[in-house]
Backbone as a printed PyTorch tensor [residue, N CA C, xyz], in Angstrom:
tensor([[[-10.3910,   2.8950, -17.8620],
         [ -9.4860,   1.9090, -18.4420],
         [ -9.8460,   0.5280, -17.8820]],

        [[-10.1930,  -0.4030, -18.7170],
         [-10.5930,  -1.7420, -18.2490],
         [ -9.4590,  -2.5170, -17.5730]],

        [[ -8.2430,  -2.0610, -17.7460],
         [ -7.1230,  -2.7670, -17.1220],
         [ -7.1620,  -2.6840, -15.6010]],

        [[ -7.8260,  -1.6580, -15.0430],
         [ -7.9270,  -1.5670, -13.5850],
         [ -8.6750,  -2.7810, -13.0380]],

        [[ -9.7870,  -3.1300, -13.6830],
         [-10.5600,  -4.2950, -13.2300],
         [ -9.7580,  -5.5790, -13.3760]],

        [[ -9.0580,  -5.7030, -14.4800],
         [ -8.2290,  -6.8910, -14.7030],
         [ -7.1500,  -6.9780, -13.6220]],

        [[ -6.5250,  -5.8840, -13.3570],
         [ -5.4610,  -5.8320, -12.3580],
         [ -5.9700,  -6.2210, -10.9680]],

        [[ -7.1200,  -5.6760, -10.5840],
         [ -7.6950,  -6.0160,  -9.2740],
         [ -8.0720,  -7.4940,  -9.1940]],

        [[ -8.6230,  -8.0410, -10.2670],
         [ -8.9820,  -9.4660, -10.2780],
         [ -7.7440, -10.3450, -10.1560]],

        [[ -6.6830,  -9.9720, -10.8490],
         [ -5.4350, -10.7470, -10.7660],
         [ -4.8440, -10.6820,  -9.3630]],

        [[ -4.8940,  -9.5210,  -8.7440],
         [ -4.3940,  -9.3850,  -7.3700],
         [ -5.2180, -10.2310,  -6.4020]],

        [[ -6.5500, -10.1660,  -6.5340],
         [ -7.4050, -10.9660,  -5.6500],
         [ -7.1500, -12.4620,  -5.8230]],

        [[ -6.7770, -12.8640,  -7.0350],
         [ -6.5070, -14.2770,  -7.3180],
         [ -5.0560, -14.6500,  -7.0200]],

        [[ -4.2840, -13.7200,  -6.4780],
         [ -2.8540, -13.9270,  -6.1720],
         [ -2.0400, -14.3030,  -7.4070]],

        [[ -2.4480, -13.8010,  -8.5450],
         [ -1.7110, -14.0160,  -9.7900],
         [ -0.8080, -12.8070, -10.0190]],

        [[  0.2280, -12.7460,  -9.1950],
         [  1.0540, -11.5510,  -9.1350],
         [  1.9090, -11.3300, -10.3770]],

        [[  2.4100, -12.3790, -10.9930],
         [  3.2280, -12.2070, -12.2010],
         [  2.3970, -11.5930, -13.3280]],

        [[  1.1800, -12.0830, -13.4920],
         [  0.2930, -11.5290, -14.5200],
         [ -0.1170, -10.1040, -14.1660]],

        [[ -0.3810,  -9.8700, -12.8850],
         [ -0.7450,  -8.5230, -12.4380],
         [  0.4010,  -7.5490, -12.6800]],

        [[  1.6280,  -8.0170, -12.4730],
         [  2.7830,  -7.1500, -12.7160],
         [  2.8590,  -6.7360, -14.1840]],

        [[  2.6010,  -7.6660, -15.0750],
         [  2.6340,  -7.3390, -16.5090],
         [  1.6080,  -6.2650, -16.8460]],

        [[  0.4010,  -6.4010, -16.3020],
         [ -0.6470,  -5.4090, -16.5640],
         [ -0.2500,  -4.0650, -15.9460]],

        [[  0.2300,  -4.0870, -14.7190],
         [  0.6150,  -2.8420, -14.0400],
         [  1.7450,  -2.1350, -14.7860]],

        [[  2.7270,  -2.8980, -15.2320],
         [  3.8320,  -2.2810, -15.9820],
         [  3.3440,  -1.6710, -17.2920]],

        [[  2.3910,  -2.3190, -17.9430],
         [  1.8380,  -1.7780, -19.1910],
         [  1.1130,  -0.4640, -18.9260]],

        [[  0.3710,  -0.3930, -17.8330],
         [ -0.3460,   0.8420, -17.5030],
         [  0.6510,   1.9500, -17.1620]],

        [[  1.6870,   1.6290, -16.3870],
         [  2.6980,   2.6330, -16.0380],
         [  3.4230,   3.1160, -17.2930]],

        [[  3.6770,   2.2020, -18.2100],
         [  4.3430,   2.6010, -19.4550],
         [  3.4740,   3.5800, -20.2460]],

        [[  2.1620,   3.3190, -20.2880],
         [  1.2330,   4.2040, -21.0010],
         [  0.9730,   5.5020, -20.2510]],

        [[  1.0470,   5.4470, -18.9200],
         [  0.6920,   6.5940, -18.0770],
         [  1.7300,   6.7800, -16.9660]],

        [[  2.9380,   7.1670, -17.2990],
         [  4.0010,   7.2320, -16.2790],
         [  3.7330,   8.2060, -15.1330]],

        [[  2.8790,   9.1830, -15.3360],
         [  2.5790,  10.1580, -14.2830],
         [  1.3000,   9.8340, -13.5200]],

        [[  0.6650,   8.7300, -13.8490],
         [ -0.5780,   8.3240, -13.2000],
         [ -0.2440,   7.6480, -11.8700]],

        [[ -0.5570,   8.3080, -10.7730],
         [ -0.2170,   7.7820,  -9.4510],
         [ -0.9810,   6.5020,  -9.1220]],

        [[ -2.1280,   6.3180,  -9.7080],
         [ -2.8640,   5.0650,  -9.5050],
         [ -2.0820,   3.9010, -10.1040]],

        [[ -1.5330,   4.1050, -11.2850],
         [ -0.7220,   3.0760, -11.9360],
         [  0.5320,   2.7910, -11.1220]],

        [[  1.1500,   3.8390, -10.6260],
         [  2.3460,   3.6980,  -9.7840],
         [  2.0080,   2.9120,  -8.5230]],

        [[  0.8760,   3.2310,  -7.9040],
         [  0.4380,   2.5210,  -6.7030],
         [  0.2690,   1.0280,  -6.9860]],

        [[ -0.4340,   0.7090,  -8.0620],
         [ -0.6830,  -0.7040,  -8.3490],
         [  0.5990,  -1.4590,  -8.6610]],

        [[  1.5160,  -0.8470,  -9.3660],
         [  2.7870,  -1.5280,  -9.6290],
         [  3.5370,  -1.7380,  -8.3100]],

        [[  3.5600,  -0.7380,  -7.4520],
         [  4.1930,  -0.8960,  -6.1500],
         [  3.5240,  -1.9720,  -5.3180]],

        [[  2.2100,  -2.0230,  -5.3520],
         [  1.4710,  -3.0380,  -4.6040],
         [  1.7900,  -4.4420,  -5.1060]],

        [[  1.8180,  -4.6120,  -6.4130],
         [  2.1350,  -5.9190,  -6.9840],
         [  3.5480,  -6.3540,  -6.5830]],

        [[  4.4950,  -5.4490,  -6.7050],
         [  5.8730,  -5.7840,  -6.3310],
         [  5.9600,  -6.1200,  -4.8390]],

        [[  5.2280,  -5.3900,  -4.0190],
         [  5.1920,  -5.6880,  -2.5880],
         [  4.6160,  -7.0880,  -2.3550]],

        [[  3.5440,  -7.4190,  -3.0400],
         [  2.9330,  -8.7410,  -2.8900],
         [  3.8790,  -9.8440,  -3.3600]],

        [[  4.7290,  -9.5240,  -4.3000],
         [  5.7270, -10.4900,  -4.7830],
         [  6.9650, -10.5270,  -3.8770]],

        [[  6.8970,  -9.7740,  -2.7840],
         [  7.9970,  -9.6820,  -1.8220],
         [  9.2550,  -9.0560,  -2.4240]],

        [[  9.0670,  -8.1820,  -3.3670],
         [ 10.1490,  -7.4200,  -3.9810],
         [ 10.0840,  -6.0030,  -3.4060]],

        [[ 10.2710,  -5.9580,  -2.1010],
         [ 10.0390,  -4.7280,  -1.3510],
         [ 10.9570,  -3.5840,  -1.7370]],

        [[ 12.1890,  -3.8890,  -2.0770],
         [ 13.1180,  -2.8290,  -2.4890],
         [ 12.6640,  -2.1210,  -3.7500]],

        [[ 12.0750,  -2.8710,  -4.6630],
         [ 11.5530,  -2.2760,  -5.9010],
         [ 10.2320,  -1.5530,  -5.6450]],

        [[  9.4500,  -2.0880,  -4.7210],
         [  8.1390,  -1.5020,  -4.4290],
         [  8.2410,  -0.1920,  -3.6690]],

        [[  9.2620,  -0.0690,  -2.8240],
         [  9.3680,   1.0710,  -1.9140],
         [  9.2460,   2.4360,  -2.5970]],

        [[ 10.0470,   2.7570,  -3.6170],
         [  9.9260,   4.1090,  -4.1800],
         [  8.5680,   4.3610,  -4.8420]],

        [[  7.9640,   3.3110,  -5.3640],
         [  6.6510,   3.4670,  -5.9980],
         [  5.5820,   3.7330,  -4.9380]],

        [[  5.6170,   2.9760,  -3.8600],
         [  4.6420,   3.1860,  -2.7920],
         [  4.8700,   4.5160,  -2.0700]],

        [[  6.1310,   4.9350,  -1.9400],
         [  6.3990,   6.2520,  -1.3560],
         [  5.8000,   7.3520,  -2.2220]],

        [[  5.9530,   7.2190,  -3.5130],
         [  5.3980,   8.2220,  -4.4380],
         [  3.8660,   8.2460,  -4.3460]],

        [[  3.2560,   7.0670,  -4.3200],
         [  1.7930,   6.9950,  -4.2420],
         [  1.2900,   7.5010,  -2.8940]],

        [[  1.9990,   7.1800,  -1.8240],
         [  1.5800,   7.5930,  -0.4830],
         [  1.6990,   9.1060,  -0.2830]],

        [[  2.5530,   9.7430,  -1.0490],
         [  2.7200,  11.1910,  -0.9380],
         [  1.5750,  11.9530,  -1.6090]],

        [[  0.7550,  11.2440,  -2.3470],
         [ -0.3510,  11.8790,  -3.0620],
         [ -1.4530,  12.2900,  -2.0980]],

        [[ -2.2270,  13.2430,  -2.5110],
         [ -3.4040,  13.6610,  -1.7710],
         [ -4.4010,  12.4940,  -1.7140]],

        [[ -5.1880,  12.4350,  -0.6450],
         [ -6.1450,  11.3400,  -0.4920],
         [ -7.1460,  11.2400,  -1.6410]],

        [[ -7.3550,  12.3080,  -2.3520],
         [ -8.3130,  12.2910,  -3.4600],
         [ -7.6310,  12.1150,  -4.8150]],

        [[ -6.3420,  11.8830,  -4.8390],
         [ -5.6010,  11.8050,  -6.0970],
         [ -6.0560,  10.6420,  -6.9690]],

        [[ -6.3820,   9.5140,  -6.3450],
         [ -6.9000,   8.3450,  -7.0610],
         [ -7.6900,   7.5260,  -6.0550]],

        [[ -8.5950,   6.6940,  -6.5160],
         [ -9.5140,   6.0240,  -5.5730],
         [ -8.8410,   5.2380,  -4.4540]],

        [[ -7.7100,   4.6250,  -4.7160],
         [ -7.0390,   3.8060,  -3.7200],
         [ -6.0020,   4.5700,  -2.8960]],

        [[ -5.8660,   5.8570,  -3.1100],
         [ -4.8020,   6.6190,  -2.4480],
         [ -4.8370,   6.5620,  -0.9240]],

        [[ -5.9960,   6.4880,  -0.2650],
         [ -5.9510,   6.3710,   1.1960],
         [ -5.2860,   5.0790,   1.6840]],

        [[ -5.1920,   4.0740,   0.8220],
         [ -4.5790,   2.8080,   1.2020],
         [ -3.0650,   2.7800,   0.9730]],

        [[ -2.5430,   3.7150,   0.2350],
         [ -1.1150,   3.7080,  -0.1000],
         [ -0.2170,   3.7460,   1.1420]],

        [[ -0.4870,   4.5890,   2.1420],
         [  0.3820,   4.5740,   3.3280],
         [  0.3730,   3.2360,   4.0700]],

        [[ -0.7500,   2.5390,   4.0450],
         [ -0.8440,   1.2290,   4.6880],
         [  0.1450,   0.2510,   4.0530]],

        [[  0.1140,   0.1620,   2.7370],
         [  1.0280,  -0.7550,   2.0450],
         [  2.4730,  -0.2780,   2.1320]],

        [[  2.6680,   1.0400,   2.1500],
         [  4.0070,   1.5720,   2.3610],
         [  4.5250,   1.1410,   3.7290]],

        [[  3.6750,   1.1850,   4.7380],
         [  4.0740,   0.7490,   6.0710],
         [  4.5240,  -0.7010,   6.0840]],

        [[  3.7760,  -1.5740,   5.4510],
         [  4.1620,  -2.9860,   5.4220],
         [  5.4280,  -3.2110,   4.6040]],

        [[  5.5840,  -2.4340,   3.5470],
         [  6.8060,  -2.5380,   2.7320],
         [  8.0200,  -2.1400,   3.5690]],

        [[  7.9200,  -1.0150,   4.2660],
         [  9.0280,  -0.5690,   5.1220],
         [  9.2960,  -1.5710,   6.2360]],

        [[  8.2410,  -2.1100,   6.8220],
         [  8.3940,  -3.1190,   7.8670],
         [  9.1600,  -4.3250,   7.3230]],

        [[  8.7960,  -4.7800,   6.1440],
         [  9.4540,  -5.9400,   5.5240],
         [ 10.9220,  -5.6760,   5.2400]],

        [[ 11.2660,  -4.4270,   5.0300],
         [ 12.6630,  -4.0480,   4.7850],
         [ 13.4170,  -3.7380,   6.0760]],

        [[ 12.7410,  -3.8550,   7.2100],
         [ 13.3980,  -3.6210,   8.4960],
         [ 13.3940,  -2.1800,   8.9610]],

        [[ 12.6910,  -1.3080,   8.2580],
         [ 12.6130,   0.1020,   8.6360],
         [ 11.4100,   0.2920,   9.5550]],

        [[ 11.5960,  -0.0210,  10.8420],
         [ 10.4780,   0.0220,  11.7740],
         [  9.9870,   1.4430,  12.0430]],

        [[ 10.9000,   2.3900,  12.1100],
         [ 10.4870,   3.7790,  12.3270],
         [  9.6850,   4.2900,  11.1260]],

        [[ 10.1460,   3.9680,   9.9280],
         [  9.4160,   4.3590,   8.7220],
         [  8.0660,   3.6850,   8.6280]],

        [[  8.0200,   2.4130,   9.0400],
         [  6.7520,   1.6810,   9.0420],
         [  5.7700,   2.3370,  10.0070]],

        [[  6.2580,   2.6430,  11.1930],
         [  5.3950,   3.2830,  12.1920],
         [  4.8570,   4.6170,  11.6570]],

        [[  5.7010,   5.3890,  11.0050],
         [  5.2590,   6.6750,  10.4550],
         [  4.1650,   6.4700,   9.4090]],

        [[  4.3490,   5.4950,   8.5330],
         [  3.3480,   5.2290,   7.4950],
         [  2.0430,   4.7230,   8.1060]],

        [[  2.1470,   3.8470,   9.1070],
         [  0.9380,   3.3490,   9.7600],
         [  0.2230,   4.4610,  10.5210]],

        [[  0.9730,   5.4120,  11.0450],
         [  0.3620,   6.5540,  11.7300],
         [ -0.4520,   7.3740,  10.7480]],

        [[  0.0870,   7.5790,   9.5500],
         [ -0.6660,   8.2990,   8.5100],
         [ -1.9480,   7.5350,   8.1820]],

        [[ -1.8410,   6.2220,   8.0620],
         [ -3.0160,   5.3980,   7.7820],
         [ -4.0490,   5.5680,   8.8850]],

        [[ -3.5970,   5.5390,  10.1160],
         [ -4.4980,   5.6640,  11.2520],
         [ -5.2010,   7.0100,  11.2650]],

        [[ -4.4680,   8.0670,  11.0090],
         [ -5.0560,   9.4080,  10.9680],
         [ -6.0980,   9.4800,   9.8600]],

        [[ -5.7780,   8.9240,   8.7070],
         [ -6.7070,   8.9230,   7.5740],
         [ -7.9690,   8.1380,   7.9190]],

        [[ -7.7860,   6.9690,   8.5250],
         [ -8.9470,   6.1540,   8.9020],
         [ -9.8050,   6.8630,   9.9300]],

        [[ -9.1810,   7.4650,  10.9190],
         [ -9.9500,   8.1550,  11.9600],
         [-10.7450,   9.3070,  11.3760]],

        [[-10.1700,   9.9840,  10.3950],
         [-10.8620,  11.1200,   9.7880],
         [-12.0700,  10.6550,   8.9720]],

        [[-11.9540,   9.4710,   8.3380],
         [-13.0370,   9.0300,   7.4680],
         [-14.0590,   8.1540,   8.1790]],

        [[-13.6180,   7.3170,   9.1150],
         [-14.5320,   6.4150,   9.8200],
         [-14.0650,   6.2520,  11.2640]],

        [[-14.3780,   7.2050,  12.1180],
         [-13.8460,   7.1790,  13.4750],
         [-14.1830,   5.9100,  14.2620]],

        [[-15.3780,   5.4090,  14.1750],
         [-15.7540,   4.2380,  14.9660],
         [-15.0300,   2.9930,  14.4520]],

        [[-15.0310,   2.7970,  13.1450],
         [-14.3740,   1.6190,  12.5670],
         [-12.8780,   1.6390,  12.8350]],

        [[-12.2560,   2.8060,  12.7680],
         [-10.8130,   2.8510,  12.9790],
         [-10.4530,   2.4890,  14.4050]],

        [[-11.2610,   2.8820,  15.3710],
         [-10.9730,   2.5400,  16.7600],
         [-11.0670,   1.0370,  16.9720]],

        [[-12.0030,   0.3880,  16.2930],
         [-12.1370,  -1.0610,  16.4220],
         [-10.9590,  -1.7760,  15.7620]],

        [[-10.4200,  -1.2060,  14.6960],
         [ -9.3290,  -1.8230,  13.9470],
         [ -8.0110,  -1.7240,  14.6910]],

        [[ -7.8410,  -0.6530,  15.4160],
         [ -6.5560,  -0.3850,  16.0400],
         [ -6.3960,  -1.1850,  17.3270]],

        [[ -5.2770,  -1.8390,  17.4400],
         [ -4.8860,  -2.4560,  18.6980],
         [ -3.3760,  -2.5630,  18.6900]],

        [[ -2.7760,  -2.7800,  19.8280],
         [ -1.3190,  -2.8260,  19.8980],
         [ -0.7260,  -3.9090,  19.0160]],

        [[ -1.3980,  -4.9950,  18.8200],
         [ -0.8070,  -6.0800,  18.0490],
         [ -0.5880,  -5.7060,  16.5880]],

        [[ -1.1370,  -4.5830,  16.1370],
         [ -0.9780,  -4.1510,  14.7510],
         [  0.1530,  -3.1480,  14.5610]],

        [[  0.9030,  -2.8350,  15.6150],
         [  1.9640,  -1.8440,  15.5120],
         [  3.3090,  -2.5650,  15.4700]],

        [[  3.8790,  -2.7530,  14.2630],
         [  5.1560,  -3.4450,  14.1560],
         [  6.2560,  -2.7280,  14.9200]],

        [[  7.1100,  -3.5160,  15.5350],
         [  8.2540,  -2.9510,  16.2290],
         [  7.9940,  -2.6060,  17.6780]],

        [[  6.7670,  -2.6330,  18.0930],
         [  6.4380,  -2.3320,  19.4900],
         [  6.5710,  -3.6230,  20.2880]],

        [[  7.5090,  -3.6660,  21.2100],
         [  7.7680,  -4.8850,  21.9950],
         [  6.5600,  -5.2960,  22.8150]],

        [[  5.6750,  -4.3400,  23.0630],
         [  4.4870,  -4.6630,  23.8510],
         [  3.4200,  -5.3570,  23.0020]],

        [[  3.6150,  -5.3760,  21.6800],
         [  2.6230,  -5.9730,  20.7900],
         [  2.5570,  -7.4760,  21.0030]],

        [[  1.3790,  -8.0150,  20.8600],
         [  1.2540,  -9.4730,  20.9200],
         [  1.8070, -10.0590,  19.6300]],

        [[  2.3820, -11.1990,  19.7340],
         [  2.9700, -11.8710,  18.5730],
         [  1.9800, -12.8990,  18.0620]],

        [[  1.8990, -13.0060,  16.7630],
         [  1.0150, -14.0060,  16.1580],
         [  1.8170, -15.1230,  15.5950]]])
């Protein structure tokens, strides 16, 4: 579906309103497509509409890592969505899933990526 490329280009260009229209059209055509659900949740999250994004990202994050190409990233965005809503325990759980997934796929890169400053809610984390 060529709309995936359009959607990714709109997201990279921070054209979230247009990306939302494309994502909603894909979800309407494919309501059971977890990739479409993920992208709509991601767009809503980028628009800071975290309450609307949460159930979509939860659904996408529950998918198997091979369910759609971006599925390994769903827990990461779910973590940030939960963090933005003040659910620090939920954010930590989602980030833990992301970390486990990263370690399984790229152990060296994941160790370099991980540091305390990336764990929301940890008082020991450095503040930016």
